[in-house]
C-alpha positions in Angstrom: 75.5 126.0 209.4 73.7 124.0 212.6 76.9 122.0 213.2 79.1 125.2 212.7 77.1 127.5 215.1 77.2 124.4 217.8 81.6 123.8 217.1 81.8 127.7 217.6 79.7 127.9 220.7 81.7 125.1 222.0 84.7 127.1 221.3 83.6 130.4 223.2 82.7 128.2 226.0 86.2 127.2 226.1 87.6 130.1 226.2 85.3 131.5 228.4 86.3 128.6 230.8 89.9 129.1 230.5 90.0 132.6 231.5 87.5 132.6 234.3 89.3 129.6 236.1 91.5 130.3 239.0 94.9 128.8 238.5 98.0 128.3 240.2 101.8 128.7 238.5 101.7 125.8 236.3 102.1 125.0 232.4 100.1 124.7 229.3 99.2 122.3 226.6 97.4 122.2 223.6 95.6 120.1 221.1 95.3 116.8 223.5 99.0 116.3 223.3 100.2 113.7 225.6 103.5 115.0 227.3 105.7 113.6 229.9 107.0 116.7 231.4 105.1 120.2 231.4 104.5 122.6 229.0 106.6 125.3 230.6 109.6 122.8 230.3 109.3 121.8 226.3 111.2 123.8 224.2 109.5 124.0 220.3 110.3 125.7 217.1 106.7 127.0 216.0 107.8 130.2 214.8 111.2 129.4 213.6 112.5 130.0 216.6 112.9 128.5 220.2 110.2 129.0 222.4 108.2 127.4 225.7 105.3 125.4 223.9 103.1 127.2 226.7 103.9 130.6 225.2 103.1 129.4 221.2 100.0 131.1 220.1 98.8 128.4 217.6 97.4 124.5 217.6 100.3 122.5 218.0 100.9 119.2 219.1 104.1 117.4 220.6 105.6 114.1 220.8 108.8 114.3 223.0 111.5 111.6 223.1 110.1 110.3 226.4 106.4 109.9 224.1 108.1 108.7 221.4 109.5 106.0 223.3 106.4 105.3 225.4 104.5 104.7 222.5 106.7 102.6 220.4 106.7 105.3 217.2 108.7 104.3 213.8 106.8 105.9 211.5 105.4 109.4 210.9 102.3 107.6 210.7 102.5 106.5 214.1 103.0 109.9 215.1 100.4 111.5 213.3 97.3 108.8 214.5 98.4 110.7 218.1 97.6 113.8 216.9 94.1 115.0 216.7 92.6 116.7 213.5 94.9 114.6 211.3 94.9 112.0 209.2 97.1 110.4 206.6 97.3 108.1 203.8 100.2 106.3 203.1 101.7 103.4 201.2 98.5 102.4 199.7 99.4 103.0 195.8 103.2 103.3 196.4 105.9 103.3 198.9 106.5 107.2 198.7 102.8 107.9 198.9 101.2 109.9 201.4 98.3 112.4 201.9 98.1 114.2 205.1 95.1 115.8 205.7 94.8 118.4 208.6 91.3 120.1 209.7 89.8 119.4 206.5 92.8 120.4 204.0 93.7 117.6 202.3 96.8 116.7 199.9 96.4 115.5 196.6 98.4 112.4 194.5 100.7 114.2 191.8 100.6 117.9 193.3 102.8 119.4 195.6 103.2 118.9 199.3 100.2 120.7 201.5 102.2 119.8 204.8 105.5 121.1 204.7 108.6 118.7 206.5 110.8 120.6 208.7 114.0 118.1 210.1 116.5 119.8 212.1 115.7 123.4 210.8 115.9 122.5 207.2 112.6 122.3 204.6 112.2 119.0 203.0 110.4 119.6 199.3 109.4 115.9 198.6 106.5 114.5 199.7 108.2 111.2 199.6 110.6 112.3 202.6 107.4 112.1 204.9 107.2 108.6 205.3 111.4 107.9 205.7 114.1 107.5 208.5 115.7 110.9 209.0 117.4 109.5 212.5 117.0 109.0 215.8 114.4 111.2 216.4 114.1 113.5 219.6 111.1 115.5 219.1 108.1 115.3 216.7 105.5 118.8 216.5 102.5 119.1 214.1 101.4 122.8 213.9 97.9 123.1 212.4 96.7 125.9 210.1 98.3 127.9 207.2 102.1 128.5 208.2 103.7 130.0 204.9 104.4 133.1 206.3 107.2 131.4 208.8 107.9 127.9 206.9 107.3 128.6 203.4 106.4 126.3 200.4 104.0 123.3 201.3 103.1 124.7 204.5 99.2 125.3 203.3 97.5 123.0 205.8 100.5 122.8 208.3 104.0 121.5 209.3 105.7 118.6 210.2 108.9 119.4 212.7 111.1 117.0 213.3 114.2 117.1 215.7 117.2 114.3 215.4 119.7 113.7 218.2 122.6 115.8 218.2 125.9 114.5 219.5 126.3 115.4 223.3 129.6 116.1 225.7 130.3 112.4 226.5 129.8 108.8 224.3 126.4 107.4 224.1 124.3 104.5 222.4 120.8 104.1 222.0 118.9 101.7 220.3 115.9 99.3 220.0 114.9 96.0 218.4 111.6 94.3 217.9 109.9 91.2 216.9 106.2 90.7 215.5 103.8 89.1 213.9 103.6 89.2 209.8 107.4 88.2 210.4 107.8 91.9 211.4 111.4 92.8 212.7 113.0 96.2 213.5 116.3 97.0 214.7 117.4 100.7 214.9 120.1 102.6 216.5 122.7 105.4 217.0 126.1 106.2 218.6 127.2 109.7 219.1 129.7 111.5 221.0 132.7 114.0 220.7 135.3 114.1 218.2 137.1 116.7 219.7 136.5 119.6 222.1 134.3 121.2 219.9 133.1 118.9 217.3 130.5 115.8 217.5 129.1 112.9 215.6 126.0 111.1 215.1 126.1 107.9 213.5 122.4 106.1 212.9 120.9 103.5 211.2 117.4 101.4 210.6 116.1 98.6 209.1 112.4 97.6 209.0 110.4 94.2 207.3 107.0 93.1 207.1 105.4 90.4 205.3 102.4 92.2 205.7 98.8 91.1 206.3 97.5 90.0 202.9 98.3 87.1 200.6 97.8 86.6 196.6 96.6 83.3 195.9 96.8 83.4 192.0 98.1 80.7 190.1 101.7 82.5 189.4 104.4 81.4 191.4 106.0 84.6 191.1 103.3 86.4 192.9 101.9 83.9 195.3 102.0 84.2 199.1 102.9 87.5 201.0 103.5 90.0 198.2 100.4 92.4 198.4 101.8 94.5 201.5 104.9 93.7 202.5 107.9 96.0 203.0 111.8 95.8 203.4 113.5 99.0 204.0 116.7 100.2 205.6 118.5 103.6 206.3 121.8 104.9 207.9 123.4 108.5 208.0 125.6 110.8 210.1 125.3 114.0 211.6 128.7 116.5 212.7 128.0 119.0 214.6 130.7 121.5 215.3 131.4 125.0 217.0 134.5 126.1 216.3 134.0 129.7 218.1 131.7 130.8 220.5 129.5 132.3 217.5 129.5 129.7 215.1 127.9 126.6 214.6 127.6 124.1 211.7 125.7 121.2 211.3 126.5 118.6 208.3 123.7 115.8 207.6 124.4 112.7 205.3 121.3 110.4 204.7 120.9 107.1 202.4 117.9 105.3 202.5 116.4 102.2 200.2 113.2 100.5 200.0 112.0 97.4 198.4 108.4 96.8 198.7 104.6 96.2 197.2 102.3 98.5 195.4 99.0 99.2 194.2 97.7 97.1 197.3 93.6 98.1 195.7 90.6 95.6 194.8 87.5 96.7 193.4 84.3 97.1 194.9 81.7 97.5 193.0 78.3 100.1 193.2 76.1 99.0 190.3 72.2 98.1 192.0 70.7 97.7 188.7 73.4 95.0 187.9 72.9 93.3 191.1 69.2 93.0 190.8 69.4 92.4 186.7 71.9 89.4 187.4 70.5 88.2 191.0 74.3 89.1 192.4 74.2 91.5 195.3 78.1 91.4 194.9 77.8 94.0 192.2 76.4 96.5 194.8 78.1 96.1 197.5 78.6 99.2 200.6 82.6 99.4 200.9 82.4 98.6 204.7 80.9 95.3 204.3 83.6 94.1 202.1 85.7 91.8 204.9 87.1 89.0 202.7 90.1 91.0 200.6 90.8 87.8 197.6 94.3 88.7 195.5 94.4 86.9 192.4 97.5 88.8 190.5 99.8 87.2 188.0 102.3 90.5 188.0 104.7 90.8 190.7 103.9 94.0 192.5 107.2 95.6 193.3 108.1 99.2 194.1 112.1 100.2 194.7 112.9 103.5 196.1 116.4 105.0 196.8 117.4 108.4 198.7 120.6 110.1 198.8 120.8 113.4 200.8 122.9 116.1 202.1 122.7 118.9 204.1 124.7 121.6 205.8 123.6 124.2 208.0 125.5 127.4 209.7 124.4 129.5 212.1 126.8 132.8 213.3 125.5 134.8 216.4 126.9 138.6 216.0 126.2 141.2 218.6 122.3 141.1 218.8 121.7 139.4 215.8 121.8 136.1 214.4 122.5 134.9 210.8 121.6 131.2 209.8 122.0 129.9 206.4 121.6 126.1 204.9 121.4 124.0 201.8 119.8 120.9 201.1 120.3 118.0 198.5 118.3 115.6 197.6 117.9 113.0 195.3 114.8 110.3 195.6 114.3 107.9 192.4 111.4 105.4 192.3 109.7 103.1 190.2 107.4 100.4 190.5 105.3 97.8 188.3 102.1 95.8 189.0 99.3 94.5 187.5 96.8 97.1 186.5 92.9 97.6 185.9 92.5 97.1 181.9 90.8 93.6 182.1 87.8 95.1 183.5 86.9 96.6 180.4 88.7 94.9 178.1 91.7 97.0 176.7 93.4 94.1 175.7 90.7 91.5 175.3 91.7 90.5 171.7 95.2 90.1 172.0 96.9 86.7 172.2 98.3 86.7 175.4 94.8 87.4 177.0 93.0 84.9 175.1 95.4 82.2 176.0 95.6 82.9 179.5 92.0 83.2 180.0 91.7 79.8 178.5 94.5 78.6 180.7 93.3 79.3 183.9 89.4 78.6 182.9 91.1 75.0 182.1 92.6 74.7 185.1 89.2 75.8 187.3 90.4 79.0 188.7 87.4 81.0 190.2 87.6 84.3 190.8 85.8 86.1 193.9 82.1 87.2 193.1 81.1 89.1 191.3 83.7 88.0 188.6 83.4 85.5 186.2 86.0 83.3 184.5 84.6 82.2 181.3 86.7 80.0 178.4 87.5 83.4 176.6 87.5 86.7 177.5 84.0 87.6 176.2 82.2 85.0 178.6 84.2 86.4 181.7 83.5 89.2 183.5 87.2 90.5 184.6 87.5 93.0 187.5 90.8 94.9 187.8 94.2 93.3 189.0 93.1 89.9 187.7 94.8 86.7 187.7 95.0 87.1 183.5 97.2 89.0 181.4 94.3 90.5 179.8 95.0 93.6 182.5 98.6 94.6 181.5 101.4 95.8 183.5 101.3 99.2 185.1 105.1 101.0 185.3 105.3 104.2 187.0 108.2 106.0 187.6 109.1 109.0 189.6 112.6 110.4 190.1 113.4 114.0 191.8 116.2 116.3 192.5 116.3 119.0 194.8 118.3 121.8 195.3 117.3 124.6 197.8 118.9 126.8 200.4 117.7 129.4 202.8 119.6 132.8 204.4 117.6 134.1 207.4 118.8 137.2 209.2 117.2 137.4 213.0 117.2 139.3 216.1 118.9 137.6 219.1 118.1 140.1 222.1 115.7 139.7 225.0 114.1 143.1 223.8 110.1 143.7 223.6 110.9 143.7 220.0 112.1 140.9 217.6 112.4 140.5 214.1 113.5 138.1 210.8 114.2 138.9 207.4 115.5 136.5 205.0 115.3 134.5 201.5 114.8 131.1 200.4 115.5 129.1 196.6 114.5 126.0 195.3 115.2 124.4 191.9 113.3 121.0 191.4 114.2 118.7 188.5 111.6 115.7 188.3 110.9 113.3 186.4 107.3 111.3 186.1 105.7 109.0 183.6 103.0 106.2 183.9 103.1 103.2 181.5 100.7 100.6 180.6 102.2 97.7 178.9 100.9 94.9 177.5 101.5 91.3 179.4 102.7 88.6 177.6 103.2 86.2 180.8 106.9 86.6 180.6 109.2 88.1 183.1 108.2 92.1 183.5 110.6 94.5 181.3 110.8 97.5 183.7 110.4 100.2 181.3 108.0 103.2 180.5 108.7 102.5 176.5 108.5 99.4 174.9 108.4 100.1 171.0 105.8 98.2 169.0 106.5 94.6 168.2 108.9 94.4 171.1 108.3 92.6 174.1 105.3 93.9 176.5 104.7 96.8 173.7 103.7 99.9 175.6 99.8 100.5 175.0 99.5 103.7 176.9 101.9 106.4 178.1 102.2 109.8 180.1 105.6 110.8 180.4 106.9 114.0 181.2 109.9 116.0 183.1 109.5 118.7 185.4 111.4 121.9 186.7 110.6 124.1 188.8 112.3 127.3 190.3 110.6 128.8 193.9 112.2 132.3 194.8 110.8 133.5 198.3 111.7 136.6 200.4 110.4 136.6 204.2 110.2 138.4 207.2 108.5 139.0 210.7 108.0 140.9 213.9 106.9 140.5 217.0 105.9 143.1 219.6 105.2 142.9 223.5 103.9 146.3 224.0 103.0 144.9 227.7 104.2 141.5 229.4 100.7 140.7 228.9 99.9 141.5 225.5 102.4 140.3 222.3 101.8 141.4 218.6 103.1 139.3 215.9 103.2 139.9 212.3 104.9 137.6 209.4 104.9 138.0 205.5 106.1 135.6 202.9 106.0 136.1 199.1 106.6 133.3 197.2 107.1 132.9 193.1 107.2 129.7 191.4 108.3 129.1 187.7 106.9 125.7 186.4 107.7 123.9 183.3 107.0 121.1 181.7 108.2 119.0 179.0 106.7 116.2 177.0 108.8 112.9 176.3 106.2 110.7 174.8 107.0 109.7 171.4 104.3 109.9 168.7 103.8 106.4 167.7 100.5 104.3 167.6 99.0 102.3 170.4 99.3 98.1 168.7 96.4 97.2 170.8 93.9 100.2 169.6 95.5 102.0 166.9 95.3 105.3 168.6 98.0 107.2 169.8 99.9 106.3 172.7 99.2 109.4 174.3 95.6 111.2 174.3 97.4 114.7 173.9 97.9 113.4 170.0 94.8 112.7 169.4 94.1 116.5 169.7 97.2 117.8 168.1 100.8 117.9 169.7 102.4 117.8 172.9 104.3 120.9 173.1 106.3 122.5 176.3 104.6 124.6 178.4 105.7 127.0 181.4 103.3 128.8 184.3 104.2 131.5 187.2 102.5 131.1 190.4 102.8 133.5 192.7 101.4 134.6 196.3 101.7 136.7 199.4 101.1 134.9 202.8 100.6 137.1 205.9 100.1 135.7 209.0 99.1 138.0 212.2 98.8 136.9 215.8 97.6 138.5 218.9 98.2 136.8 222.3 97.1 137.9 225.5 98.1 136.7 229.2 95.7 137.1 231.5 97.6 134.9 234.3 100.6 133.0 233.8 98.5 130.1 233.6 96.0 131.1 231.4 96.2 132.7 227.8 94.1 132.9 224.8 95.3 133.9 221.0 93.9 135.1 217.9 95.6 134.0 214.6 94.8 134.9 210.8 96.9 133.1 208.2 97.1 132.5 204.3 98.3 129.3 202.9 99.7 128.7 199.5 100.1 125.8 197.1 101.4 126.4 193.4 99.2 125.1 190.8 100.7 122.6 187.7 100.5 120.5 184.7 98.3 117.7 184.1 99.1 115.2 181.3 98.3 116.9 177.9 95.3 115.8 176.4 93.5 115.2 179.8 91.1 117.5 179.1 90.2 115.9 175.3 90.1 112.2 176.9 87.8 113.3 179.6 85.8 115.2 177.1 85.5 112.0 174.4 85.2 109.5 176.7 82.8 110.8 179.7 81.5 114.1 178.7 80.2 113.1 175.0 79.9 109.5 175.5 78.1 109.8 178.8 76.9 113.6 179.7 79.3 113.6 182.6 79.4 117.0 182.8 83.3 117.1 184.2 85.5 119.9 184.2 88.8 118.8 184.2 91.8 121.0 182.6 94.8 120.2 181.4 96.6 122.7 184.1 95.3 123.0 187.5 95.4 126.3 189.7 97.0 127.5 192.6 95.6 126.7 196.1 95.1 129.8 198.6 93.5 129.1 201.7 92.3 131.6 204.1 92.4 130.7 208.2 91.5 132.1 211.4 91.5 130.6 214.5 91.0 131.6 218.2 92.2 129.6 221.3 93.3 129.4 224.5 95.9 127.5 226.9 95.3 126.8 231.0 96.7 125.2 233.6 95.2 124.0 236.8 96.3 122.6 240.1 99.8 123.3 240.3 100.1 121.8 236.8 99.0 118.7 237.2 95.8 119.5 234.7 96.2 121.4 231.6 93.3 122.6 228.9 93.6 124.0 225.6 91.3 124.4 223.0 90.4 126.3 219.7 88.1 127.3 217.1 88.9 127.5 213.7 87.3 128.8 210.2 89.3 127.9 206.8 88.3 129.1 203.2 90.4 127.1 200.9 90.1 128.3 197.2 90.7 125.9 194.3 91.8 123.2 196.9 93.7 120.8 194.5 92.1 117.3 194.5 93.3 114.0 192.8 91.3 111.6 190.8 91.5 108.3 189.2 89.8 107.9 186.2 90.0 104.7 184.1 88.2 103.4 180.7 88.6 101.4 177.6 91.2 104.5 177.2 93.6 102.9 179.9 94.2 104.9 183.0 94.3 108.7 183.4 95.6 110.0 186.8 94.7 114.3 187.2 94.5 116.9 190.0 91.7 119.4 189.6 90.4 122.1 191.2 87.7 122.5 193.8 86.4 126.3 193.4 85.6 126.9 197.5 85.4 124.7 200.3 84.5 125.8 203.6 86.1 124.2 207.2 84.8 125.4 210.4 85.8 123.1 214.0 86.7 123.1 217.3 89.5 121.1 219.1 89.8 120.4 223.1 92.8 118.6 224.6 93.2 117.6 228.3 95.8 116.1 230.4 95.7 115.0 234.1 98.3 113.7 236.3 96.6 111.7 238.6 99.4 110.7 240.8 103.5 110.6 240.0 103.9 108.2 237.1 100.1 108.1 236.3 98.5 110.3 233.6 95.3 110.3 231.5 95.1 112.4 228.4 92.5 113.1 225.9 91.9 115.3 222.7 89.7 115.6 220.0 88.6 117.7 216.7 84.8 117.9 215.2 84.9 119.2 211.7 82.5 120.7 209.2 83.1 121.2 206.1 81.3 121.8 202.7 82.2 122.2 199.3 80.3 126.0 198.2 81.6 125.8 194.6 83.0 122.9 192.2 82.9 123.9 188.6 84.7 120.4 187.8 81.8 118.6 189.2 79.0 121.4 189.7 76.4 118.6 191.4 79.0 118.3 194.0 78.1 121.5 195.9 77.3 121.0 199.2 79.3 117.9 199.7 81.9 117.2 202.2 85.6 118.4 201.7 87.3 114.8 200.3 89.5 112.6 202.8 88.2 114.8 205.8 87.4 112.7 208.9 83.9 114.3 210.5 85.7 113.9 213.7 88.9 112.6 215.7 89.3 111.7 219.2 92.5 110.3 221.4 92.3 108.9 224.5 95.3 107.6 226.1 97.1 106.6 229.6 100.4 106.2 230.7 102.0 104.3 233.9 105.7 104.0 234.9 105.6 102.6 238.4 108.6 101.4 240.7 109.2 97.7 241.5 112.2 98.5 242.9 115.3 100.7 243.3 116.6 99.6 239.4 113.2 98.2 237.9 110.1 99.8 237.1 106.6 98.9 235.4 105.5 100.5 232.1 102.2 100.7 230.2 100.8 103.0 228.0 97.5 102.7 225.9 96.3 104.5 223.4 92.7 104.8 221.7 92.4 106.6 218.2 88.3 107.3 217.1 88.5 108.4 213.2 85.2 109.8 212.1 82.8 108.9 209.0 85.2 110.1 206.1 84.0 110.6 202.5 87.0 110.1 199.7 85.5 111.9 197.1 83.6 114.8 196.1 80.9 112.5 194.6 79.2 111.2 197.7 75.7 110.3 198.4 74.7 110.2 194.3 74.5 108.5 191.2 76.4 108.5 188.4 76.1 106.9 184.8 79.1 104.4 183.6 81.0 103.3 181.1 78.8 100.0 181.3 75.6 101.6 180.6 77.1 101.8 176.8 77.5 97.7 176.9 74.1 97.1 179.2 72.0 99.9 178.5 69.6 100.9 181.6 71.5 98.8 184.0 74.8 101.0 183.8 74.1 103.7 186.6 76.2 103.6 189.7 75.3 104.6 193.3 78.0 105.9 195.3 76.1 106.0 198.8 78.2 103.4 200.0 81.6 104.7 199.5 81.5 106.5 202.9 84.2 104.9 205.4 82.8 104.3 208.7 84.1 105.4 211.8 86.6 103.2 213.5 88.4 103.1 216.4 91.6 101.4 216.8 93.3 100.3 220.6 97.1 100.0 220.8 98.6 98.7 224.1 102.3 98.3 225.5 103.6 96.9 228.6 106.9 96.0 229.9 109.6 96.4 232.0 112.4 99.3 232.8 116.0 99.2 233.9 118.5 101.9 234.2 120.0 101.2 230.7 117.5 99.0 229.2 113.9 98.4 228.6 111.8 95.5 227.4 108.4 95.8 226.2 105.2 93.8 225.0 102.8 95.2 222.3 99.6 94.7 220.7 98.5 97.1 217.7 95.3 97.1 216.8 94.1 94.9 219.8 90.6 94.2 219.0 91.4 93.3 215.3 89.2 96.3 213.8 88.7 95.3 210.4 88.8 99.3 208.7 89.6 100.4 205.3 93.0 102.6 204.7 91.9 104.2 201.5 88.4 104.1 199.1 89.1 106.0 195.8 86.1 105.9 194.1 86.0 106.0 190.3 82.4 107.4 189.4 82.2 106.9 185.8 83.8 103.4 186.2 81.3 102.0 188.4 83.2 100.9 191.3 85.8 102.0 193.8 89.4 101.1 194.4 89.7 99.9 197.9 92.8 99.6 200.5 92.4 97.7 203.8 93.9 98.9 206.7 96.4 97.2 209.2 95.1 94.0 211.2 96.4 93.3 214.6 100.2 93.0 215.3 101.6 91.6 218.5 105.4 91.7 219.4 108.1 91.9 221.9 110.8 95.1 221.9 113.9 95.3 223.6 115.5 98.9 223.6 118.9 100.3 225.3 120.6 103.3 226.3 124.1 103.4 227.0 
């Protein structure tokens, strides 16, 4: 509470400062944004309408086209790194994976989005789209806090709004290409122009490749070399925009993306202090931040393939004082990956002939494993961790195919009067197939199939496989009233109803390895179709008061909502059998997980000083999240299990402050920061974690930057950009500075307790530098990302009852050269 009171006091001080400052006509800026032009000149769509950034009563970070070019931003990850209070874990498990955390509200694998993605006014509902190339990006906005009343589904933590290029009145071309270390290449560009007096087109494309930072040193030729975090992807599309009349506009888009990359970039770090003491090997008890040497010795190729087909049509018709907007979207994203898995660590395949033979072969070759692992002549004399060079791990195959069909119709006032309103309806249908299998590894080429019958090659040992169908219905409306020139009152309300259905696809056959059913649901009964309905009203109330044209304050209250869903049937029984009964773990996982609802209150200010040369913004916020959804990974002799559970109540309190100073023409300094005090107040899944912090939530983030653009002569400029991002300490699990009895204690009684005090990621800072020359139609820029070669961790997934964590290392230093053009 002391921290919370400190944050609140700081926020009140910020607001007091803003309203007492004597300002001159200028503009406002929010949340430490770095803008090339005054906020009064930037148009955003924070409330589903075009309005000046300085007038928006919300915390919003905006990166304009100039900002995106100056920073060399290519991906959503890079844009988020420029946003205080927002972090992302991406591509560690699979290429379509993105877990975004905004002010302590975290995403959860296998659950629905917690951050809405809106591109050119159209809501994307598949989380895999977050990391994809959407076209020639012109603006990137991040709204923080629940935005469901305006944006609907998946906006419980906030919204990412992207704007891409529209065709102009004349033909234009732009693009860039870059070459960098790790054999990295980028090429992207667009051509746009008129097809007729009223119709134009934009054609865009991108190719991106990198070998990655890490190599596989195993003996299998199929996996040797840069096969750990490599990436190759390309995308192309077109946007056709037409205004056949003064009242009607049509906006059609088509996009195709394809990616081939690596998957499951994890290694195991143990947390077993008694093991370390008994065996005299400190590597059995290691702080995750001290693990610097990542050794990969996998024998199964790690390959992730994703394909996207997407099309949309948006229409706007202006009546007298009213505008009608309607759009429809079709999205089809298919993904499948296969890789080594975790089964060797607990001996699931130790009795299989392929496992025995591979251990003997590798031992005979003199292969050694990274400490504390040990390779003996047989599986029983070896200590094998996850993702080993043997066939004893098996093969994990994960498939996620999703087709979405959605549409919205909205009627809104289109006048300059004091009263503004909107009314609309939304529909979404999701058809998703999701499955994960652990198949036996026979040492041959991978059979890419979720199910292989007993007696066939790479027979299936464990399988989760389900078909999900979801129908979403929503109605929404908003009112905005300006009783005076200084006071603005806004209210919005949305009601969502989600009808979710699951159909199991797993056959009732025995696991040829253990003799048990290949799905734990069959151990306690049968697998049956299930249905659940989740619904929630999401109000949003906002007050804005303008003391002067340069200083305004606001107060905002909003409710966020994310629907619940289904874990694999039998998940609760498996946890009860293998952990609660055997270890006394007291884990309350269910086969279903509930909806997440948040109640957020925010107070903030925006101010401009010295003719707009200095822009200030600040906010304090408090958010109570009920049933926050959280992803956990379990592994043991049963195989692997992924579940989503609910943390009953999480309290989040924090503050933000941002400043931009135009020191001189062509020279700008900027800084923005966020501090967060999070606390789990109730958690029936793991009751002893009450008092711990919200997982995946950094204690603070800080962004500091400098931009320089100075003329060398009449036709040539020098450009420079420096960005420093500091990310504070972060826990990734609800189990934090605590101990847990693990499955190892069943085999080695008395020394199998894990200590997870060393699983918090330390604070780390990344410095990126760019410098170059810029002509009237071209630019040439050298860049260094992670200038100081900082070693940090992208993600830590503790598996408390396993005895360790699965850890992904972060990106290392990249040096490159970029060339761009605009005609």
